[in-house]
VEXGUPA-500070 format. One record per residue (C-alpha): x, y, z; chain; residue number from 1; residue in three letters. Coordinates in pm, 1 decimal, decimal comma. Layout:
<nodes>
+----------+----------+----------+---+-----+-----+
|       c1 |       c2 |       c3 | c |   k |   r |
+----------+----------+----------+---+-----+-----+
|        X |        Y |        Z | A | NUM | ALA |
...
+----------+----------+----------+---+-----+-----+
</nodes>
This chain:
<nodes>
+----------+----------+----------+---+-----+-----+
|       c1 |       c2 |       c3 | c |   k |   r |
+----------+----------+----------+---+-----+-----+
|    -31,4 |      3,6 |     13,1 | A |   1 | ARG |
|    309,7 |    214,9 |    -76,9 | A |   2 | GLY |
|    666,9 |    244,7 |   -169,3 | A |   3 | SER |
|    874,9 |    227,7 |    170,3 | A |   4 | GLY |
|    642,5 |    -48,7 |    397,5 | A |   5 | GLN |
|    733,1 |   -300,6 |    523,6 | A |   6 | ILE |
|    602,0 |   -692,4 |    507,1 | A |   7 | ILE |
|    697,0 |   -848,6 |    894,7 | A |   8 | TYR |
|    650,5 |  -1182,9 |   1026,7 | A |   9 | PHE |
|    915,9 |  -1246,1 |   1301,8 | A |  10 | HIS |
|   1265,3 |  -1252,0 |   1223,6 | A |  11 | ASP |
|   1210,3 |  -1183,6 |    845,5 | A |  12 | LEU |
|   1103,3 |   -832,2 |    683,2 | A |  13 | ALA |
|   1046,6 |   -793,2 |    321,0 | A |  14 | VAL |
|    959,3 |   -433,6 |    170,8 | A |  15 | PRO |
|    575,9 |   -504,3 |    -15,3 | A |  16 | ILE |
|    748,6 |   -285,3 |   -325,9 | A |  17 | ASP |
|   1028,9 |   -589,7 |   -372,6 | A |  18 | ALA |
|    764,8 |   -833,7 |   -317,0 | A |  19 | ALA |
|    497,9 |   -772,4 |   -553,0 | A |  20 | MET |
|    765,3 |   -677,4 |   -836,4 | A |  21 | SER |
|    924,3 |  -1124,5 |   -782,3 | A |  22 | LEU |
|    836,4 |  -1274,6 |  -1122,9 | A |  23 | LYS |
|    801,7 |  -1570,6 |   -965,4 | A |  24 | ASP |
|    581,9 |  -1610,4 |   -706,3 | A |  25 | LYS |
|    650,7 |  -1917,0 |   -556,3 | A |  26 | SER |
|    987,5 |  -1809,7 |   -439,6 | A |  27 | ALA |
|    835,0 |  -1587,3 |   -155,6 | A |  28 | VAL |
|    554,5 |  -1874,2 |    -86,1 | A |  29 | THR |
|    673,7 |  -2115,7 |    235,3 | A |  30 | MET |
|    990,6 |  -2045,3 |    256,9 | A |  31 | GLN |
|   1234,1 |  -2136,8 |    580,9 | A |  32 | THR |
|   1324,4 |  -1856,7 |    777,5 | A |  33 | CYS |
|   1666,4 |  -1798,8 |    773,3 | A |  34 | LYS |
|   1687,1 |  -1491,7 |    919,9 | A |  35 | ALA |
|   1899,0 |  -1463,1 |   1193,1 | A |  36 | GLN |
|   1820,8 |  -1352,0 |   1525,5 | A |  37 | GLY |
|   1978,7 |   -974,6 |   1617,4 | A |  38 | THR |
|   1962,9 |  -1016,2 |   1998,3 | A |  39 | SER |
|   2111,8 |  -1315,5 |   2171,2 | A |  40 | ALA |
|   1873,4 |  -1571,6 |   1954,8 | A |  41 | PRO |
|   1838,7 |  -1895,5 |   2156,5 | A |  42 | ILE |
|   1995,1 |  -2159,8 |   1879,5 | A |  43 | SER |
|   2331,3 |  -2121,9 |   1838,1 | A |  44 | SER |
|   2339,0 |  -2344,1 |   1471,5 | A |  45 | SER |
|   2312,6 |  -2212,1 |   1173,1 | A |  46 | LYS |
|   2128,8 |  -2458,0 |   1050,7 | A |  47 | GLU |
|   1898,8 |  -2482,3 |   1303,7 | A |  48 | GLU |
|   1598,5 |  -2121,2 |   1224,7 | A |  49 | VAL |
|   1717,7 |  -1859,0 |   1521,9 | A |  50 | GLN |
|   1499,0 |  -1760,0 |   1783,3 | A |  51 | LYS |
|   1454,3 |  -1493,4 |   1926,2 | A |  52 | ALA |
|   1342,4 |  -1594,2 |   2253,7 | A |  53 | PHE |
|   1204,6 |  -1972,0 |   2412,3 | A |  54 | PRO |
|    826,1 |  -2056,0 |   2461,9 | A |  55 | ILE |
|    948,0 |  -1928,0 |   2844,5 | A |  56 | LYS |
|   1002,3 |  -1584,9 |   2671,7 | A |  57 | ARG |
|    998,9 |  -1471,2 |   3080,0 | A |  58 | GLU |
|   1327,9 |  -1595,4 |   3132,0 | A |  59 | GLU |
|   1501,6 |  -1411,9 |   2882,8 | A |  60 | VAL |
|   1264,2 |  -1080,3 |   2863,1 | A |  61 | LEU |
|   1105,2 |   -872,5 |   3138,9 | A |  62 | ARG |
|    821,4 |  -1000,1 |   3272,0 | A |  63 | TRP |
|    705,6 |   -670,7 |   3395,3 | A |  64 | ASN |
|    868,0 |   -404,3 |   3165,1 | A |  65 | GLY |
|   1044,3 |   -360,1 |   2763,0 | A |  66 | TRP |
|   1412,0 |   -531,0 |   2663,0 | A |  67 | GLY |
|   1618,7 |   -838,3 |   2849,0 | A |  68 | TYR |
|   1636,4 |   -975,4 |   3170,7 | A |  69 | ARG |
|   1981,1 |   -818,4 |   3155,0 | A |  70 | ASP |
|   1964,8 |   -492,2 |   3009,9 | A |  71 | SER |
|   1875,5 |   -175,3 |   3109,7 | A |  72 | GLY |
|   2046,4 |    162,8 |   3225,4 | A |  73 | PHE |
|   2162,5 |    108,8 |   3609,3 | A |  74 | VAL |
|   2427,8 |    361,9 |   3839,9 | A |  75 | LEU |
|   2748,4 |    186,5 |   3928,4 | A |  76 | ASN |
|   2938,7 |    239,9 |   4142,7 | A |  77 | ASP |
|   3136,8 |    498,9 |   3960,7 | A |  78 | ASN |
|   2797,5 |    721,5 |   4020,7 | A |  79 | GLY |
|   2795,3 |    730,4 |   3676,8 | A |  80 | ASN |
|   2442,8 |    591,7 |   3414,9 | A |  81 | ILE |
|   2590,4 |    276,8 |   3220,4 | A |  82 | GLU |
|   2395,4 |     16,7 |   3005,3 | A |  83 | PHE |
|   2419,2 |   -282,1 |   3156,7 | A |  84 | SER |
|   2327,7 |   -609,7 |   2885,2 | A |  85 | GLY |
|   2705,6 |   -733,7 |   2809,7 | A |  86 | LYS |
|   2796,4 |   -826,6 |   2511,1 | A |  87 | GLY |
|   2384,0 |   -817,2 |   2381,6 | A |  88 | ARG |
|   2452,6 |   -417,8 |   2239,7 | A |  89 | TYR |
|   2702,5 |   -186,9 |   2086,9 | A |  90 | SER |
|   2646,7 |     27,3 |   2353,5 | A |  91 | LEU |
|   2614,5 |   -285,5 |   2643,9 | A |  92 | SER |
|   2872,9 |   -167,6 |   2904,3 | A |  93 | GLY |
|   2957,8 |    186,3 |   2782,2 | A |  94 | THR |
|   3037,9 |    384,1 |   3092,5 | A |  95 | GLU |
|   2738,4 |    727,6 |   2948,8 | A |  96 | LEU |
|   2864,1 |   1036,2 |   3192,0 | A |  97 | HIS |
|   2715,6 |   1304,2 |   3027,2 | A |  98 | LYS |
|   2341,4 |   1118,4 |   3062,2 | A |  99 | PHE |
|   2297,0 |   1175,5 |   3415,5 | A | 100 | LYS |
|   2432,1 |   1579,5 |   3512,2 | A | 101 | PRO |
|   2205,1 |   1513,4 |   3145,7 | A | 102 | PHE |
|   1887,6 |   1403,9 |   3309,2 | A | 103 | LEU |
|   1957,3 |   1620,2 |   3639,3 | A | 104 | GLU |
|   1955,7 |   1959,8 |   3427,1 | A | 105 | GLU |
|   1700,2 |   1890,3 |   3250,2 | A | 106 | ARG |
|   1409,6 |   1683,2 |   3396,3 | A | 107 | PHE |
|   1519,4 |   1698,8 |   3778,9 | A | 108 | GLY |
|   1609,2 |   1280,5 |   3769,6 | A | 109 | PHE |
|   1696,7 |   1210,1 |   4160,9 | A | 110 | ASP |
|   1898,8 |    878,5 |   4203,6 | A | 111 | THR |
|   1710,6 |    934,9 |   4572,4 | A | 112 | ASN |
|   1385,0 |    927,8 |   4413,5 | A | 113 | LEU |
|   1360,0 |    517,3 |   4412,5 | A | 114 | LYS |
|    996,2 |    313,9 |   4292,2 | A | 115 | THR |
|   1051,3 |    -52,5 |   4296,6 | A | 116 | PHE |
|    787,9 |   -246,5 |   4080,8 | A | 117 | SER |
|    642,6 |   -580,7 |   4285,3 | A | 118 | GLN |
|    786,2 |   -906,8 |   4253,7 | A | 119 | PRO |
|    607,0 |  -1160,9 |   4068,6 | A | 120 | PRO |
|    201,1 |  -1269,8 |   4193,7 | A | 121 | PRO |
|    146,7 |  -1538,7 |   4430,1 | A | 122 | ASP |
|     70,0 |  -1748,0 |   4082,2 | A | 123 | LEU |
|   -243,0 |  -1981,0 |   4293,3 | A | 124 | THR |
|   -470,6 |  -1657,5 |   4351,7 | A | 125 | ALA |
|   -439,0 |  -1538,5 |   3977,5 | A | 126 | LEU |
|   -759,2 |  -1526,6 |   3817,9 | A | 127 | PRO |
|   -884,9 |  -1871,8 |   3720,3 | A | 128 | ARG |
|   -906,7 |  -2023,6 |   3406,5 | A | 129 | VAL |
|  -1239,2 |  -2085,2 |   3248,6 | A | 130 | ILE |
|  -1152,9 |  -2434,3 |   3115,0 | A | 131 | THR |
|  -1319,6 |  -2519,0 |   2776,8 | A | 132 | ASN |
|  -1194,5 |  -2910,9 |   2795,3 | A | 133 | HIS |
|  -1362,9 |  -3033,7 |   2453,4 | A | 134 | SER |
|  -1140,2 |  -2703,9 |   2306,6 | A | 135 | TYR |
|   -855,6 |  -2858,6 |   2496,1 | A | 136 | VAL |
|   -843,2 |  -3182,9 |   2313,9 | A | 137 | GLU |
|   -942,1 |  -3049,8 |   1957,9 | A | 138 | ALA |
|   -625,8 |  -2867,1 |   1962,3 | A | 139 | VAL |
|   -389,5 |  -3053,1 |   2105,8 | A | 140 | ARG |
|   -254,8 |  -3312,8 |   1865,1 | A | 141 | PRO |
|   -226,6 |  -2937,4 |   1656,8 | A | 142 | PHE |
|    -16,3 |  -2744,4 |   1847,8 | A | 143 | CYS |
|    363,3 |  -2684,6 |   1934,3 | A | 144 | VAL |
|    258,1 |  -2601,8 |   2366,3 | A | 145 | LYS |
|    -71,1 |  -2553,6 |   2530,5 | A | 146 | ILE |
|    -92,3 |  -2433,2 |   2820,8 | A | 147 | SER |
|   -263,4 |  -2280,9 |   3141,1 | A | 148 | ASP |
|     37,1 |  -2179,6 |   3331,8 | A | 149 | ASP |
|    -11,4 |  -1878,5 |   3570,6 | A | 150 | GLY |
|    323,7 |  -1704,3 |   3422,8 | A | 151 | MET |
|    262,7 |  -1751,9 |   3099,7 | A | 152 | ASP |
|   -138,8 |  -1683,0 |   3098,5 | A | 153 | ARG |
|     -5,9 |  -1294,5 |   3299,0 | A | 154 | ILE |
|    280,5 |  -1236,5 |   2951,3 | A | 155 | VAL |
|     76,9 |  -1328,4 |   2764,8 | A | 156 | HIS |
|   -136,4 |  -1023,5 |   2920,7 | A | 157 | SER |
|     26,3 |   -692,0 |   2787,5 | A | 158 | HIS |
|    172,3 |   -530,0 |   2581,7 | A | 159 | GLY |
|    383,4 |   -260,2 |   2619,5 | A | 160 | HIS |
|    190,1 |     55,9 |   2691,7 | A | 161 | THR |
|    299,3 |    299,2 |   2998,1 | A | 162 | CYS |
|    -19,1 |    188,4 |   3167,9 | A | 163 | HIS |
|    -61,4 |   -206,4 |   3121,7 | A | 164 | GLU |
|    332,9 |   -179,0 |   3213,8 | A | 165 | LEU |
|    269,1 |     68,0 |   3499,3 | A | 166 | PHE |
|     -9,6 |   -225,2 |   3609,2 | A | 167 | ALA |
|    185,7 |   -491,8 |   3633,3 | A | 168 | LEU |
|    509,7 |   -279,2 |   3828,9 | A | 169 | ARG |
|    197,8 |   -261,7 |   4100,2 | A | 170 | THR |
|    103,1 |   -553,8 |   4074,4 | A | 171 | GLY |
|   -227,6 |   -510,7 |   3881,8 | A | 172 | LYS |
|   -370,9 |   -779,1 |   3742,8 | A | 173 | TYR |
|   -654,4 |   -765,7 |   3526,0 | A | 174 | GLY |
|   -834,2 |  -1081,2 |   3334,4 | A | 175 | ARG |
|   -587,1 |  -1297,6 |   3157,5 | A | 176 | LEU |
|   -637,5 |  -1569,8 |   2867,0 | A | 177 | PRO |
|   -709,4 |  -1908,1 |   3011,8 | A | 178 | ASP |
|   -443,4 |  -2070,6 |   2741,6 | A | 179 | TYR |
|   -171,1 |  -1982,6 |   2594,6 | A | 180 | VAL |
|   -125,3 |  -2185,1 |   2291,1 | A | 181 | ILE |
|    206,9 |  -2268,8 |   2017,1 | A | 182 | TRP |
|    106,5 |  -2329,2 |   1651,9 | A | 183 | PRO |
|    422,5 |  -2523,0 |   1457,3 | A | 184 | GLY |
|    243,1 |  -2368,9 |   1085,8 | A | 185 | SER |
|      8,9 |  -2259,4 |    909,7 | A | 186 | HIS |
|   -211,8 |  -2604,6 |    909,6 | A | 187 | ARG |
|   -185,9 |  -2524,1 |   1311,7 | A | 188 | ASP |
|   -321,6 |  -2196,5 |   1260,8 | A | 189 | VAL |
|   -637,0 |  -2291,3 |   1032,7 | A | 190 | GLU |
|   -758,2 |  -2585,2 |   1280,2 | A | 191 | LYS |
|   -695,1 |  -2431,0 |   1593,6 | A | 192 | ILE |
|   -899,6 |  -2069,0 |   1484,5 | A | 193 | VAL |
|  -1134,3 |  -2298,3 |   1330,4 | A | 194 | LEU |
|  -1255,7 |  -2540,8 |   1668,2 | A | 195 | ALA |
|  -1221,3 |  -2178,4 |   1836,6 | A | 196 | ALA |
|  -1516,2 |  -2066,6 |   1613,7 | A | 197 | LYS |
|  -1677,5 |  -2389,3 |   1659,3 | A | 198 | GLU |
|  -1657,1 |  -2417,4 |   2051,4 | A | 199 | ARG |
|  -1727,5 |  -2063,0 |   2140,3 | A | 200 | ASN |
|  -1363,1 |  -1990,8 |   2208,2 | A | 201 | VAL |
|  -1177,8 |  -1561,8 |   2147,7 | A | 202 | CYS |
|   -839,2 |  -1576,8 |   1998,3 | A | 203 | VAL |
|   -588,7 |  -1327,5 |   2060,0 | A | 204 | ILE |
|   -285,2 |  -1366,2 |   1776,8 | A | 205 | PRO |
|     54,4 |  -1276,1 |   1985,7 | A | 206 | PHE |
|    379,6 |  -1205,3 |   1773,6 | A | 207 | GLY |
|    578,2 |  -1011,5 |   1984,7 | A | 208 | GLY |
|    466,0 |   -936,2 |   2265,0 | A | 209 | GLY |
|    539,9 |   -522,1 |   2189,0 | A | 210 | THR |
|    204,5 |   -404,8 |   2121,6 | A | 211 | ASN |
|    136,1 |    -84,4 |   2181,0 | A | 212 | VAL |
|   -252,7 |      4,7 |   2142,6 | A | 213 | SER |
|   -419,2 |   -207,2 |   2345,4 | A | 214 | GLY |
|   -502,0 |   -523,4 |   2072,0 | A | 215 | ALA |
|   -359,0 |   -785,8 |   2317,9 | A | 216 | LEU |
|   -534,5 |   -636,3 |   2660,2 | A | 217 | GLU |
|   -796,6 |   -924,9 |   2761,4 | A | 218 | CYS |
|  -1185,6 |   -727,7 |   2761,8 | A | 219 | PRO |
|  -1258,8 |   -811,2 |   3157,4 | A | 220 | THR |
|  -1632,8 |   -826,0 |   3072,3 | A | 221 | GLU |
|  -1574,6 |  -1163,6 |   2846,1 | A | 222 | GLU |
|  -1642,2 |  -1490,1 |   3061,1 | A | 223 | ARG |
|  -1557,8 |  -1680,5 |   2699,8 | A | 224 | ARG |
|  -1259,2 |  -1883,1 |   2687,1 | A | 225 | THR |
|   -994,5 |  -1676,9 |   2531,9 | A | 226 | ILE |
|   -638,4 |  -1836,9 |   2466,8 | A | 227 | VAL |
|   -355,5 |  -1615,0 |   2287,2 | A | 228 | SER |
|   -261,4 |  -1773,8 |   2036,3 | A | 229 | LEU |
|    174,0 |  -1756,9 |   2029,5 | A | 230 | ASP |
|    299,1 |  -1678,6 |   1625,3 | A | 231 | MET |
|    676,0 |  -1750,5 |   1748,6 | A | 232 | THR |
|    739,5 |  -2103,9 |   1714,4 | A | 233 | GLU |
|    647,7 |  -2043,0 |   1343,0 | A | 234 | MET |
|    855,6 |  -2176,9 |   1128,0 | A | 235 | VAL |
|    749,5 |  -2084,0 |    728,1 | A | 236 | TYR |
|    669,6 |  -1781,1 |    601,8 | A | 237 | ILE |
|    379,0 |  -1711,0 |    333,8 | A | 238 | SER |
|    372,0 |  -1325,9 |    156,3 | A | 239 | ILE |
|     37,7 |  -1314,4 |    -22,5 | A | 240 | LEU |
|     75,4 |  -1083,6 |   -294,3 | A | 241 | VAL |
+----------+----------+----------+---+-----+-----+
</nodes>
């Protein structure tokens, strides 16, 4: 829809103009994604599809904030701000001598004022799962994994708007998805969505999890089973032009 636009799918980005100009459309249909992970991929084999993070993404990503758990701005022993995350980014390990004075002068930054985020919640105290056993059994053969684990539900209950992250950091949890499902193929997605339609189940697609439009929030009034459909185990790409 215009010059310069990009089609994004997992770790692959294809300019729309380039895709439209391909003479052999089959060349971009169901091709194994060979894009290298840009931030410490989980797999180290060049023969395997590179993944940015594992199924249990909270092992490497912040569950209640932006970015990787090992990366962020910290105040070091010298009283200067530096960026952590050894080897992950070119900025990692860099001491930013002028950053703290800049923040103090321009924004009144005060290192004595601290608001600590809440620890991970007691998973037994989370809102109960609205079960749908018929649906679970119907889709079980068509997914890499299906989970009603409390932490999986929390991680998939939000995007990265300020109000969503503030709620997590202050220990507030709204409506959570009841199940998280990881499909492994296009056919899996078709089966999972068809089963949801037949059994009156809500499905919310989930990619990188950094949505900032509120699209990943579960409606608080929804009483049907909600499924978060995590697409990160997909290893093929199909572009329709």
